C-alpha positions in Angstrom: -23.6 -11.4 4.1 -21.5 -12.8 1.3 -22.7 -10.0 -1.0 -22.1 -7.3 1.5 -18.6 -8.5 2.0 -18.0 -8.7 -1.7 -19.2 -5.1 -2.2 -16.9 -4.0 0.6 -13.9 -5.8 -0.8 -14.5 -4.9 -4.5 -14.5 -1.2 -3.5 -11.5 -1.2 -1.3 -8.5 0.9 -2.3 -5.0 0.4 -0.8 -1.9 2.6 -1.0 1.5 1.2 -1.9 2.1 0.2 1.8 -1.3 -1.7 2.0 -3.1 1.0 4.0 -6.8 1.3 3.3 -7.7 4.6 1.7 -11.5 4.5 1.6 -12.7 2.4 4.5 -15.8 4.5 5.2 -16.9 4.5 1.6 -16.6 0.7 1.5 -18.5 0.4 4.7 -21.3 2.7 3.4 -21.7 0.8 0.1 -22.0 -2.6 2.0 -24.4 -1.0 4.5 -26.6 0.2 1.6 -26.8 -3.3 0.3 -27.8 -4.6 3.7 -30.4 -1.9 4.2 -31.9 -2.6 0.7 -32.1 -6.3 1.6 -34.2 -5.5 4.7 -36.1 -2.5 3.3 -37.2 -3.3 -0.3 -38.5 0.3 -0.8 -35.0 1.8 0.0 -33.5 3.4 -3.1 -29.8 3.9 -3.5 -28.3 7.3 -4.3 -25.9 5.5 -6.7 -27.0 2.1 -8.1 -24.5 -0.8 -7.7 -22.4 -1.4 -10.7 -21.8 -5.0 -12.0 -18.2 -5.0 -10.8 -19.2 -4.2 -7.2 -21.5 -7.2 -7.1 -19.0 -9.7 -8.6 -18.1 -12.6 -6.4 -14.6 -14.0 -6.6 -14.1 -17.7 -5.6 -11.4 -18.7 -3.3 -9.4 -21.8 -4.4 -8.7 -24.7 -2.1 -5.0 -24.0 -2.5 -5.4 -20.5 -1.0 -6.6 -22.1 2.3 -3.4 -24.2 2.5 -0.9 -21.3 2.2 
């Protein structure tokens, strides 16, 4: 679940007002990861790039803001 969330968030694009511009694309990329997890024979149309799979830690200070 953590990786699917990471893929979703790493792909998200926002406009200057904070509106999401590519929700469906993010949703599809995360769903592809989940499907690949449960169906090992599933092949992606576009393989995941390293930056899509990168996990970003959250600091303890962020929880206190």
